[in-house]
C-alpha positions in Angstrom: 14.4 31.1 -29.2 14.3 27.8 -27.2 17.2 25.4 -27.3 16.5 22.2 -29.3 16.8 19.1 -27.2 19.4 16.6 -28.3 18.5 12.9 -28.8 15.1 11.4 -27.9 14.9 12.8 -24.5 11.4 14.0 -23.7 12.3 15.4 -20.3 14.9 18.1 -19.8 16.6 16.7 -16.7 18.4 20.0 -15.9 15.2 22.1 -16.0 13.3 19.3 -14.1 15.9 19.4 -11.4 15.8 23.2 -11.1 12.0 23.2 -10.9 12.0 20.5 -8.2 14.6 22.4 -6.1 12.6 25.6 -6.4 9.4 23.7 -5.5 11.1 22.2 -2.4 12.3 25.6 -1.3 8.8 27.0 -1.6 7.4 24.1 0.4 10.0 24.4 3.1 9.3 28.2 3.4 5.5 27.5 3.6 6.1 25.0 6.4 8.2 27.4 8.4 5.5 30.1 8.0 2.8 27.6 9.0 0.7 27.9 5.9 -0.4 25.1 3.6 2.3 24.2 1.1 1.4 24.7 -2.6 1.1 21.9 -5.1 3.6 21.2 -7.9 3.7 23.6 -10.8 2.5 22.7 -14.3 6.0 21.8 -15.7 6.7 19.3 -12.9 3.2 17.8 -13.3 3.7 17.5 -17.0 7.0 15.8 -16.5 5.4 13.2 -14.2 2.7 12.6 -16.7 5.2 12.3 -19.6 7.3 9.8 -17.7 4.3 7.7 -16.7 2.8 7.7 -20.2 6.1 6.7 -21.8 6.7 4.0 -19.2 3.2 2.6 -19.8 4.2 2.0 -23.5 7.0 -0.3 -22.6 6.4 -4.0 -23.5 5.9 -5.1 -19.9 3.0 -2.7 -19.3 1.6 -2.2 -22.8 -1.3 -4.6 -23.0 -3.1 -3.9 -19.7 -6.6 -2.6 -20.0 -6.3 -0.5 -16.9 -3.3 1.5 -18.2 -5.1 4.8 -17.3 -5.4 3.8 -13.7 -1.8 2.8 -13.6 -0.8 6.2 -15.0 -3.0 8.2 -12.6 -1.9 6.2 -9.6 1.7 6.8 -10.5 1.3 10.5 -11.0 -0.5 10.8 -7.7 2.4 9.0 -6.0 4.9 11.4 -7.7 3.0 14.4 -6.5 2.8 13.0 -2.9 6.6 12.3 -2.8 7.8 15.3 -4.9 9.5 16.8 -1.9 11.3 13.6 -1.0 13.7 14.1 -3.9 17.1 15.2 -2.4 19.3 17.0 -4.9 22.2 16.6 -2.6 22.1 12.8 -3.0 21.2 12.7 -6.7 21.1 15.0 -9.7 18.8 12.8 -11.7 15.1 13.4 -10.8 14.1 11.5 -14.0 15.5 8.2 -12.5 14.0 8.9 -9.1 10.5 9.4 -10.4 10.7 6.7 -12.9 11.3 4.2 -10.1 8.3 5.7 -8.2 6.1 5.3 -11.3 7.4 1.7 -12.0 6.5 0.5 -8.5 3.1 2.3 -8.7 2.4 0.3 -11.9 3.3 -2.9 -10.1 1.0 -2.1 -7.2 -1.9 -1.4 -9.5 -1.3 -4.6 -11.4 -1.5 -6.5 -8.1 -4.7 -4.7 -7.1 -6.3 -5.6 -10.4 -5.3 -9.2 -10.2 -6.9 -9.4 -6.7 -10.1 -7.8 -8.1 -10.1 -10.3 -11.0 -9.8 -13.2 -8.6 -12.6 -11.9 -6.4 -14.8 -11.4 -9.5 -14.1 -14.9 -10.8 -14.8 -16.4 -7.4 -18.2 -14.5 -7.2 -19.2 -15.8 -10.6 -18.2 -19.3 -9.7 -20.0 -19.3 -6.3 -23.2 -17.9 -7.8 -23.4 -20.3 -10.7 -25.2 -23.4 -9.4 -25.6 -24.8 -13.0 -21.9 -24.7 -13.7 -22.3 -22.8 -17.0 -19.7 -20.3 -16.0 -17.1 -22.9 -15.2 -17.8 -24.7 -18.5 -17.4 -21.5 -20.5 -14.2 -20.7 -18.6 -12.7 -24.1 -19.3 -13.7 -23.9 -23.0 -12.1 -20.5 -23.3 -9.0 -21.7 -21.5 -8.6 -24.7 -23.8 -8.3 -22.3 -26.8 -5.0 -21.0 -25.3 -3.6 -24.3 -23.9 -1.0 -24.7 -26.7 0.3 -21.2 -26.3 0.3 -21.0 -22.5 -1.2 -17.5 -22.7 -4.6 -18.3 -21.2 -6.2 -15.4 -19.2 -7.9 -18.1 -17.1 -4.9 -20.2 -16.3 -4.9 -19.1 -12.6 -8.6 -20.0 -12.2 -8.9 -23.4 -13.8 -8.0 -26.0 -11.1 -6.2 -29.2 -11.9 -7.6 -32.5 -10.5 -5.5 -32.0 -7.4 -6.4 -28.4 -6.8 -9.4 -26.9 -5.0 -10.6 -23.4 -5.8 -9.2 -22.2 -2.5 -5.7 -23.2 -3.5 -6.0 -20.9 -6.6 -5.9 -17.8 -4.4 -2.9 -15.6 -5.4 0.1 -16.5 -3.3 2.7 -14.1 -1.9 6.2 -14.9 -3.0 8.8 -15.4 -0.4 11.7 -13.0 -0.8 15.2 -14.4 -0.6 17.7 -11.6 -0.1 21.0 -11.5 -1.9 23.5 -13.8 -0.2 20.8 -15.6 1.8 20.3 -19.3 1.3 16.7 -20.5 1.2 16.1 -22.9 4.0 15.5 -26.5 2.9 12.0 -27.9 3.2 11.7 -30.9 5.5 10.0 -34.1 4.2 8.3 -35.6 7.2 6.5 -38.4 5.4 7.1 -42.0 6.6 9.1 -44.0 4.1 
């Protein structure tokens, strides 16, 4: 008879840890013998899939149309870095792999945003009549009151050009650092 899990935990962290340690030992042994290391077993793979599927249901990832790609990217990353988990540093593989999955989701979202930008630019550049731009502005105006327009990044203001709509990289400011002041060199 199997033990019933307590609470709402869908991953048995103790078993997950033991399976990862056993997998790491098998991989290390295979490397010493010079043979190809085996892949993760079914239980570990199912844990990766469960964590990814449940994280994709969280509100910050729930409404993306490419959720399947996010999950598959994250499971792939987990499999690639399964041997990087060090049981001497942490006894919580669930947290370790949840972080890997979380950042894989963020990378996929960035890739998809870039692809959407490229797609919109192609439509815009290959539309000499301006019908696409008119349609996009009309669709954007439906959402203006809510601020939830999917086209907000692609509709320029009077002062913007389409080149200035390209996604910008955010400058990171580390904890304790002060952001340097910007110099205003205009003649007054």
